[in-house]
C-alpha positions in Angstrom: 218.0 51.8 260.7 218.9 53.9 257.6 217.1 52.3 254.6 218.8 52.7 251.0 216.7 52.0 247.7 219.0 50.6 245.1 217.6 50.2 241.3 219.6 47.5 239.1 219.8 47.6 235.8 221.1 45.9 232.9 220.5 44.0 229.4 219.2 40.3 229.4 221.4 37.4 230.5 224.1 40.3 232.0 223.7 38.5 235.8 220.9 41.0 237.5 219.7 38.3 239.0 222.2 36.5 239.8 223.9 39.7 241.3 221.5 40.1 243.8 220.8 36.7 244.9 224.3 36.3 245.8 224.2 39.4 247.8 221.0 37.7 249.5 223.5 34.4 250.1 226.2 35.9 251.2 224.7 38.4 253.6 223.0 35.2 254.8 219.7 37.0 253.9 218.2 33.7 252.2 215.6 31.5 254.1 216.3 27.9 255.0 213.5 26.9 252.4 214.4 29.4 249.8 218.0 28.2 249.7 216.7 24.8 249.8 214.8 25.6 246.4 217.9 27.1 244.6 219.8 24.0 245.5 217.1 21.9 244.5 216.2 23.4 241.2 220.2 24.1 240.2 220.3 20.2 241.0 217.3 19.4 238.5 219.0 21.6 235.7 222.2 19.9 235.9 224.2 22.8 237.0 227.2 22.4 239.2 226.9 25.3 240.8 223.8 27.5 242.6 221.7 28.9 240.7 221.0 32.3 242.1 219.3 34.2 240.1 215.9 31.9 241.5 216.2 34.1 244.5 214.4 37.1 242.5 212.9 36.2 239.3 209.5 35.8 240.4 207.5 34.9 237.8 207.4 31.7 235.7 208.1 33.5 232.5 211.2 34.9 234.1 212.4 31.6 235.6 211.7 29.8 232.1 213.3 32.2 230.0 216.1 33.6 232.5 215.1 37.2 232.0 213.4 39.5 234.3 210.2 41.3 233.0 208.3 42.6 236.3 210.0 45.0 238.7 210.6 42.6 241.6 211.7 44.7 245.1 214.3 42.6 247.3 214.6 43.6 250.9 217.5 42.4 253.2 219.4 43.9 256.0 222.9 44.4 257.3 224.3 45.7 260.5 224.5 49.1 258.8 221.4 49.3 256.5 218.4 48.5 255.2 218.2 47.7 251.9 215.3 47.9 249.2 216.4 46.6 245.9 214.4 47.5 242.6 215.1 44.7 240.1 214.1 46.5 236.9 214.4 44.6 233.3 216.6 46.2 231.3 215.3 45.3 227.7 213.9 48.4 225.8 210.2 46.8 225.8 210.3 47.2 230.1 211.8 50.8 229.9 208.6 51.6 232.0 209.4 49.3 234.2 213.2 50.4 234.8 211.4 53.9 235.0 209.1 53.2 237.2 212.2 50.8 240.0 214.5 54.1 239.5 212.3 57.0 240.1 212.4 56.4 244.4 215.9 55.4 244.4 218.8 56.8 245.6 221.5 54.8 244.2 221.9 52.5 241.0 224.0 49.5 239.7 224.6 49.2 235.6 225.5 45.9 234.8 227.7 45.5 231.8 228.8 41.8 230.8 232.7 42.0 230.5 232.4 39.9 227.4 230.3 42.6 225.8 231.6 46.0 226.7 229.6 48.9 226.5 226.2 48.0 224.4 223.5 50.4 223.1 221.0 48.8 226.0 224.0 50.5 228.5 223.4 53.8 227.1 219.8 53.7 227.5 220.4 52.6 231.7 222.7 55.2 231.8 220.1 57.5 230.5 217.4 56.9 232.6 220.1 57.4 235.7 220.6 60.5 233.8 216.8 61.4 233.7 216.0 60.4 237.1 218.8 62.5 238.6 220.1 59.1 240.4 223.1 60.5 242.5 225.3 57.6 243.4 225.9 54.9 240.6 227.5 51.7 240.3 229.0 50.0 237.0 229.6 46.6 237.9 231.6 45.1 234.9 230.2 41.3 235.8 231.3 38.2 234.5 235.0 38.8 235.2 235.8 35.1 235.6 234.9 34.9 231.9 237.8 37.0 230.5 240.2 35.9 233.0 239.7 38.3 235.3 241.4 40.8 232.4 242.7 44.4 234.1 243.1 45.4 230.6 239.4 44.4 229.7 238.0 46.2 232.7 240.4 49.4 231.8 238.7 49.2 228.2 235.2 49.0 229.4 236.1 51.9 231.8 237.3 53.7 229.2 234.5 53.5 226.7 231.7 54.4 229.7 233.5 57.6 230.9 232.8 58.3 227.1 229.5 57.7 227.1 229.4 60.0 230.5 230.4 63.1 228.5 227.1 63.2 226.9 225.1 63.2 230.8 223.3 66.8 231.8 223.6 65.8 235.3 227.2 66.5 236.7 226.7 66.0 240.5 226.7 62.2 239.9 229.2 60.0 241.3 230.6 57.3 239.4 231.9 54.3 240.9 233.4 51.4 238.6 233.8 47.4 240.6 234.7 44.0 238.6 232.3 41.5 239.9 231.7 37.8 239.1 228.4 37.6 240.7 228.2 33.6 239.8 231.9 33.5 241.8 230.9 35.7 244.6 234.4 38.2 243.6 234.0 41.7 244.7 230.2 41.2 245.5 229.9 41.1 249.2 234.0 40.6 249.8 237.0 41.7 248.0 238.1 38.7 245.6 241.9 37.7 245.6 241.5 36.9 241.9 242.1 40.5 241.1 244.8 42.0 242.9 245.2 45.0 240.7 241.6 45.8 241.9 242.2 48.3 244.3 238.7 49.6 245.3 235.8 48.6 247.7 233.6 45.3 247.1 230.3 46.4 246.0 228.6 45.9 249.2 231.4 47.7 250.9 230.5 50.6 248.7 226.9 50.4 249.2 227.6 50.2 253.4 229.3 53.3 253.2 227.5 55.5 251.1 226.5 58.8 253.3 222.8 59.6 252.8 223.6 63.6 252.9 225.2 62.9 249.8 222.9 60.4 247.9 219.8 62.3 248.6 219.0 65.0 246.5 219.4 68.2 247.9 216.4 71.0 247.3 214.2 73.9 248.8 212.0 72.9 252.2 208.5 71.6 250.8 205.8 70.2 253.6 202.9 69.0 251.6 200.3 68.3 254.2 198.8 64.8 254.2 196.5 65.2 257.3 195.1 67.7 259.9 195.0 66.6 263.2 192.2 67.4 265.8 192.2 65.3 268.9 189.5 67.3 270.3 190.4 65.5 273.6 190.3 67.1 277.5 194.0 67.3 276.9 194.3 68.3 273.9 191.1 70.3 272.9 192.6 73.3 270.9 195.5 71.4 269.5 195.2 71.6 265.6 198.4 70.2 263.8 199.5 69.6 260.2 201.2 65.9 260.0 203.2 65.2 256.8 206.8 64.3 255.3 209.4 67.0 254.9 210.9 66.7 251.4 214.3 68.9 250.0 215.3 70.5 253.1 214.7 71.3 256.8 211.9 72.9 258.9 212.9 74.9 261.9 210.7 76.6 264.9 210.5 79.9 264.4 210.6 80.0 260.5 208.2 82.3 258.5 206.1 80.3 256.6 203.6 80.4 253.5 200.7 78.2 253.2 199.5 77.5 249.4 197.6 77.9 247.6 196.1 80.6 250.1 199.4 82.3 250.4 198.8 82.9 254.3 201.7 83.7 256.5 202.7 82.3 259.5 205.6 80.8 261.7 206.1 77.2 262.8 205.6 77.1 266.6 206.5 73.7 267.5 207.5 70.1 265.7 206.3 66.7 266.9 207.0 63.0 266.2 204.9 61.3 268.4 204.7 62.9 271.5 208.4 64.2 271.4 209.0 67.9 270.7 212.0 68.7 268.2 213.5 71.9 267.0 214.3 70.8 263.6 212.3 68.7 261.0 215.3 67.3 258.7 214.3 66.4 255.0 212.7 63.1 254.3 211.1 62.9 258.2 207.4 62.4 259.0 206.1 65.1 261.7 203.3 66.9 262.7 204.0 71.0 262.7 201.8 73.6 264.6 201.6 77.0 263.5 201.5 80.3 265.6 198.0 81.3 264.3 194.8 79.6 263.5 194.6 79.7 259.9 192.9 77.7 257.4 195.0 74.8 255.9 194.0 71.4 254.6 195.1 68.2 253.0 197.0 69.1 249.7 198.1 72.5 250.7 201.8 73.2 251.1 203.9 74.6 253.6 207.2 76.3 252.7 209.3 78.8 253.4 208.5 82.6 253.3 211.4 83.5 250.9 211.5 80.1 248.9 207.9 79.7 246.8 207.8 77.2 244.3 206.3 77.7 240.8 202.7 78.3 240.7 201.1 77.8 237.6 198.5 76.3 235.2 200.9 75.0 232.7 204.0 73.3 232.9 206.2 71.3 230.7 207.8 68.5 231.6 209.6 64.8 230.1 206.9 62.0 230.0 207.5 58.1 230.0 204.2 56.7 228.2 203.8 53.5 229.9 200.2 52.8 228.1 199.6 50.6 224.9 196.6 53.2 224.3 198.7 56.5 222.8 199.7 59.8 224.5 198.0 62.1 221.9 197.7 66.0 221.3 194.2 67.4 223.0 194.0 64.3 225.2 192.6 64.7 228.6 194.0 62.9 232.1 194.4 63.3 235.6 197.5 64.7 236.8 198.3 63.7 240.2 201.3 66.1 242.2 202.3 64.9 245.5 198.3 64.6 247.0 197.0 66.7 244.6 195.1 65.6 241.3 194.1 67.6 238.8 192.3 67.6 235.5 194.9 68.3 232.4 194.8 68.5 228.9 198.0 67.8 226.3 198.4 70.9 224.4 201.6 69.8 222.8 204.3 67.0 221.9 207.3 68.9 221.8 209.6 65.9 220.9 210.2 62.7 221.4 213.8 62.0 223.4 216.0 59.0 222.0 216.8 57.5 225.7 220.3 56.2 223.6 221.8 59.7 223.2 220.8 59.6 220.0 219.1 63.2 220.0 215.5 64.4 219.4 212.5 63.4 217.2 210.3 66.3 216.2 207.2 66.4 214.0 205.6 63.6 216.5 202.0 63.4 216.6 201.4 60.5 219.4 203.7 59.0 222.3 203.4 54.7 222.2 204.4 52.5 224.9 207.8 53.2 226.1 208.2 56.0 224.6 209.8 59.2 226.5 209.0 62.9 225.3 208.9 66.7 225.9 205.6 67.4 227.1 203.3 70.2 227.5 200.0 70.0 229.7 197.5 73.0 231.0 195.5 72.2 233.6 192.5 73.3 235.0 193.6 74.9 238.4 197.3 75.8 239.5 199.7 73.4 241.1 202.8 74.4 243.3 205.8 72.9 241.7 209.7 73.0 241.5 211.7 71.9 238.0 213.1 67.9 238.8 216.4 68.6 238.3 215.9 71.3 241.2 213.7 69.2 243.4 212.6 65.2 242.7 209.6 65.0 244.5 208.2 68.4 243.7 208.9 68.0 240.4 207.2 64.7 239.5 204.2 63.1 239.2 202.2 60.4 237.7 199.5 60.6 234.7 196.2 58.9 235.2 193.2 57.9 232.8 190.3 59.5 233.4 188.5 56.5 232.2 190.1 53.4 233.7 191.7 54.8 236.3 195.0 53.4 235.7 198.6 55.4 235.9 199.4 55.5 232.1 202.6 57.4 232.2 205.2 59.4 234.5 206.6 62.7 234.5 209.6 65.2 235.1 208.6 68.5 235.3 211.2 71.2 233.6 
């Protein structure tokens, strides 16, 4: 079954966790004991409604304060799709958590409180969706029940957000606006009679109809080799296959390829998925590839089409989201993990800090603190083969690892 990964974003008390809880409830995805716990806790707190945010807020501090702090991943399925929702915190203190949750998502839901409209936090949420090249963004205008389901309020917020959209540099996004009430269930899973003026789909209807061809970013085919398969059995004595996942585009039997970094040339002989053969491996499929001639290919190498090479270099510039309490400074040494490969890297320069509310750049920055986003140039001890993030999400992204603690301290998107 097709899996859709969705990131959510919203300011404190915009109703993100309630929205997700409502989806789980209306799709009958909550277990009996979880539902009983929600009913019991809601009654203890004196609510005359079910507090669906309890379905997702797992930390004690989250339940006590009514806010989202950590990234929670929620899983549910319908007859059409399986879903993974990254319930990310929306506050500026947790920018790194939102970047983490959204970095692997194909769609995003930005919540706006109908009473507050577009606020500074909304700018930040949309900026991160733009930075991470999320192709399908739903702007869910929540708490419509508290503004008497007003079409005028909805149109005003929509117009304000459309002004914000003019600032983006990623034009391939599809933006949809849906008025909802997560608490009441209006336009969440089912269309609401309370807003007859809204002619569009309910939120889940929209997600159900998303075509993976439209939401997965298309790039050039890249096949990082994760494992070399040599069974050495009687039936497969000379078998040599290369297992991995195809990113960006399709690979087919007969394609002329180059293996990086050796730049050895060959042709694709066969494509296997377990014991079945295929003529074409579509993007995002995990397969085993064999080549026409017996050449040296190792884990960490990359198979690409002959006339479609990535950049091969020991230096690059990237937008970095810093996630550590220790600051990043020029001259700092780290490990850059790009796909399967890990290389030693030195921070050559911090070019400018990026304000994630679309207010511009800040030059002359000498260090990056936690949650900062900036353009940073790195020098590496050996070449990597990369694409610009705007052209290839997978081959244009990396993580930064501290050499001492081995902690992940940053995420980067190559410019």
